C-alpha positions as CSV (number, residue, x, y, z in Angstrom):
1,M,-62.9,69.7,-14.3
2,R,-62.0,67.0,-16.6
3,A,-60.4,64.9,-13.2
4,Q,-64.0,65.2,-11.7
5,L,-65.6,64.2,-15.0
6,R,-63.4,61.0,-15.5
7,Y,-64.4,60.0,-11.5
8,F,-67.9,60.5,-12.0
9,F,-68.0,58.2,-15.3
10,T,-66.2,55.2,-13.3
11,S,-69.8,54.8,-12.2
12,R,-72.0,52.8,-13.8
13,A,-74.6,54.1,-12.7
14,F,-73.8,57.9,-13.6
15,R,-73.2,56.8,-17.2
16,E,-76.3,55.1,-17.6
17,Y,-77.7,58.1,-16.4
18,W,-75.6,60.7,-18.8
19,S,-76.5,58.0,-21.8
20,A,-80.0,58.1,-20.8
21,T,-80.7,62.1,-20.4
22,R,-78.5,62.9,-23.7
23,T,-81.9,63.4,-25.4
24,K,-83.1,66.1,-22.7
25,R,-80.4,67.6,-22.9
26,L,-80.5,68.6,-26.2
27,V,-83.3,69.7,-26.7
28,A,-83.1,71.7,-23.1
29,I,-79.9,73.7,-24.0
30,A,-78.8,76.8,-25.9
31,D,-76.0,75.8,-28.1
32,N,-73.6,78.3,-26.8
33,G,-74.8,79.0,-22.9
34,P,-72.5,77.6,-20.3
35,E,-74.2,74.5,-19.7
36,A,-73.8,73.8,-23.2
37,A,-69.4,74.1,-23.3
38,F,-70.2,72.0,-20.5
39,F,-72.0,69.7,-21.5
40,R,-69.5,69.6,-24.5
41,L,-66.7,68.9,-22.1
42,A,-68.5,66.0,-20.3
43,E,-69.4,64.3,-23.2
44,E,-65.9,64.3,-24.6
45,V,-64.7,62.7,-20.9
46,Y,-67.7,60.4,-21.5
47,R,-66.8,58.9,-24.8
48,E,-62.8,58.5,-23.3
49,P,-62.2,54.8,-23.3
50,I,-62.1,53.6,-19.3
51,S,-59.2,52.5,-18.1
């Protein structure tokens, strides 16, 4: 999953989308549901330096 997210985040459009929808993600999901776990993982990958 991390590798696929890293690939997605190489796209400028996807990175912009992820950044633009951050607030809505935080409001729309339960803190401990499966979506929250996925979003936490994706956010970790998003914050990694792009190589």
